N, C-alpha and C positions, 0 to 999 in steps of 0.2 A: 504493500499499499504506500502511496506517495505521502511523504512528510508534509504536514500542515505547516505553511509558512506565515509570516506576519501579513503579507499581502493578501493571503486567502481570508484571514479574519477581517482585515480592512475592507475588502471587496463585499464580504457578506454583511457588514454593518453599514457600508457606505461612508466610511470615514478614512482618514489618511493613515498610511503605514506608521508615521511619526506618532500619531495619537494612540494607535495600538501599542507601540513600543513603550511609550511613556506610561500607559496604564498598567502594562504587565510588569514594568520596573517600579511601580508604586511611587511615581513622581507626585509631588505635592500640588503641582499647578494643573492637575487634570481633574475635570468634573467628575464628582463621585457616581453620578448616574451613568455617565459614559464608562467610567472605570468598571462598574459593576457589569454592564453590558458586554464589555470586552472580555472580562474574565469568564462570564458565562459562556460566551461563544467560544472562547479558547478551550474551555472544558468540553463543550459539545463536540468540537472539532478535533478533540484529542491532541491539542497542541503540545509539543514538548520543545523546550528551548534547545537551540543548537549550541552546545557547550563549546565547541571549537571556535565558532564564530565569535561568541561572547569573549572567550579567552583572548582571541587575537585583538579584538577591539580594546579590551581593557588594558592589555599590555602594549597597545599602540605599535603592534608589529606592522610596519608598512611594506616591508620588502618580502612580499609573498606572491609567488607565481603559481597559476594553476595549470596543470598538464592533463590532457584527456587523450588516451590512446584506446584502440579497440580491444587489445588483448595484452595483458601485462607479460605473460610468459612466452609470447612469440619472440623468436630470436631477434628479428629485425627491430621491433618496437622496444625490446629490452636494450638494444645497443643505442637506439635513439635517446631513450630515457637516461642511460648512463651518460651520454654527451651532454644532455641538458643539465644533469645534476652536477657534473664536474664544473661547468661554467657557473652554475647558480651558486654553488658553495664558494667559489672563489670570489664572488661578488656579495657574499653574505645574504643570499636570498633563501627563503624557505620554499621548498617545493611540495605542493599538494597534488597527488596524482589520483585521477579517476579513471575507471575502466568501463568503457561503454558496452562491451561485449557485442559489438556490431548491432546495437539497438538504438535507433534514433531517439526514441522517447527517454531512454535511460541517459543518453548523452545530453539531452536537454536539461534533465533533472540535475545532473552533475554540474552543468555550467550555471544553472540558477543558484545552486548551492554555493558555488565558488563566488558568485556575485555577493552573496550574504557574508562571506568571509572578508570582503573588502580587498580582494586580490588586486595586484598591480597590473597583471596581464595574463593572457590565455595563450598557451601553445596547444593547438588542436590537431590531431590526426583524425579526420572525420571517419565515422564508421561507414560501412556500406548502406547507402540509402539515407544518409544524414540530410536533414532538412535545413537548408541554409537560412531561409527566411525566418523559421521558428527557432533555430538553435543559436546561430551565430550572429545574425543581423542585429538582434537587440543589444548584444554586447558592443558591437561596432558603433551603433548609435549613441552608446554611453561614453564613447571615445576612450574606451579601454583598449590598449594595444593588443593586437591579435596577430599570431603567425600560424598559418596553416601549413601542415606537414604531410607529406606522402601522397595523399589523395586530394585532387584539386576539384572545387565546385565549378560548374558551368558558369562562364562569364564573370568569375571572381578575379578582381584586379588588385587585391591587397597584398600584404606581406606573405610570402610563402618560401618554403624549401622543399624541393621534390627530387626524385630520381628521374633520370632520362630513360623512362621505361621503354619507349619505342625503340630507341637506339641500342638499349641493352638487349632487347629481344633480337633486334636485327643482327648484331654481331654474334649472337649465340647461334642463330640459324645459318648465317654465312659461314661460320666455323664448321658446322656439320656438313655443309655442302663441300667446303674445301677438303674435308676429311674423306670425301668420296661417298657419302650417304646420298641415296637417290629418292627415297620415299619418306619425307620428313613430316611427321604428324605434330600436332600441338595439342596439349591438354591445357586449356585456358580456364578463365573465369567467367561466370555469367554476369559479373560486375560490369555494367555498361559505362561506369564512370572512368576516370583517367587511368587507374592502374590496369585493370583487366583488359580494357579496350585498347590502350596503348601497346600492351605487350602483344595482343593478337595482331594489331596493325603492323607492328615491327616484323613478326613472323611472316605475314603475307607480302610485305614490301621486299623482304630478303628473297623470298621465292621468285617474285616477279622480276626483280633486278638481275636474277641469275638464270632466268629462262626456265625455271622449274614449273612443272604443272601444279596448279592449286586444285586439290581434291578435297571437297567439302566433307567427305567421309573420313578424312584424316584430322578433322577438327572435333574435339570433344570438349565440353564445358562443364566445370564443376561449380557448385555453390560453396563459397568460402566463408559464408556467415558463421559456421561453427568451425573454428580453427582446428579443433580436435579431430575433425573428420577428414583432414587433408589426405592422410596416408590411405585410408579406405577408399576415398574418392579416386585417388591415383590408381589404385589397384583395379577398381571397377571400370574406369575409363580405358585403361590399358587392355583389359579383357575385351571390351567392346572394339577397340582398334585392332586387335589381333584376330577378330572375327571377320574382318574385311577380306574380300576375295583374294586380294594381294595385300598382305599386311605391311605396314611401314617398317623401315629398317632403322629409323631414328625417331626420337621424340624430344621436343622442347616443352618443358613444363612451367607453368606460371609461378610455381613456388618450389622450394626444395622439399617441403613436406609431400607434395604431390609426387615428386621424383621418388621419394622413398617407397611410395605405393607401387610405382613402376618397378623398382628393384625387387620388391617382394613378389610381384606377379612373375617377373623373369625368373627369379629363383625357384618358385613353385612349379614352373613349366619348362625348366631346362633351357632357357633362352640365355645365351652368353652375351654379356655386356663387356666390351664394345664390339666384339666380333660380329654378332648377329643383330645387336640393337644398340645404337648410340643414344646417350642420354645427356641432356643439358638442363639443369635447374635454374632457379633464380632466388638470390638473396645471400648466398655464400654462408649458410648457417653453420654452426659449430661442428655439426655431425658430418657435414659433406666431405671433409677431407679424410675422415676416418672410415668411410664406407669402403667396401671391397667389391669392385674397383672404386677408387676414390672418384667423387662426383665433380664433373665440370659444371660451373655455375656462374651467375652474374653477381658481382659484388655490388651492394647498395650503399655502402659508406654510412651506415646508420649513426655511428658515433659522431662523425664529422657533421652530419646533418643536424644532430641534436645541438652540438656546439654552436653552429651557425644560427640555428633557430633562436637560441637564447641571445646571441649577439644582436639579431635583428630586433628582438623584443627591446633590448636596451636602447638601441638607436632610435626605434619608434617612439620610446618613452621620452626621449630627450630632444626630438625634432617634431616639427609641426608639418604634417601632411606628406612627409617623404615616404616612399614605398620601396621596400626591399625585397628582391626576388632572386632566386637562384635555383637552377636545375643542375644536380650533380651528375657528372659523366659516369656512365656505367662501364665498369671494366670486366672483361671476361677472364675468369680464372680457369685455365685449361688444365684438366687432370686426366685420369685414365679412362673415364667412362665415354670419351668421345674420340678416342685416338685410333680409330679403326685403321686408317691408311698407314700410320706409323707401325702399328702392330703387325699388319699384314705385309709390311715391307714395300708398300706402294709409293 
């Protein structure tokens, strides 16, 4: 159930948030009848004070920044968070972290709570399906510095730090082509916003530019809303690809987690990587270099992205109207899973 806030009580009674706050804090300059109505409504709505917000206000902690990411235990987002916290601590900022779990309503609730804390700025990695007008626009209207990370809203022109998703996918597929693979599949994301769409577009562009046939049956999409299902999704989509009349001999996956599912399928069905199936993932997760064979993947530079996101917040905080934007170049980390030509001596 959503936490009752001061504004909910204020709206129910048709009074200001300041009036509600003064009544709940037993200020002497509040009308007793109004105070009684506020207290009754607070009890009826099961209002509970936000102790963290109260503590921050009482201690006058002004250097507080709110960070919202879709999944805390995802490798890429954990590296982004590490980058943010390193810079924040160096500047004596307190970091409050919220996890949206790819739920737009949850994301909105977290952002609203951060506003109650009196935070100095917001660093947001939008969830899949994040509602810009409902979630982020009210914060921008309050002139609180915002930096968007990883996934970009349509027609958003504010501060951001992103990965070059399209070019990262392009160099991954180009590498597979150069290694001699002929039938390259893509397990992508149903996400139609920047991340999933850009990686699919990079895959398609690489095929076109190198005169390769685009076969729609070689494109499988997975729903990444539940990050814990990535491996299972990769397994199932690889099974579907291998049921094609002429199965692919390589696959580029939207994340390393999905690539892990491909590995499991290949192991269970006696498919040799990279001799019979080349694999390239995306994100250079910690496990990728420890797989056997080690996984070729695209590096996202999460820690550097987090560093810069905090720097952009600080710059936005002290300038008027300046916009700071950067897309990080994606680098391909070549390992054993895509080295067919080398292994075969071609």
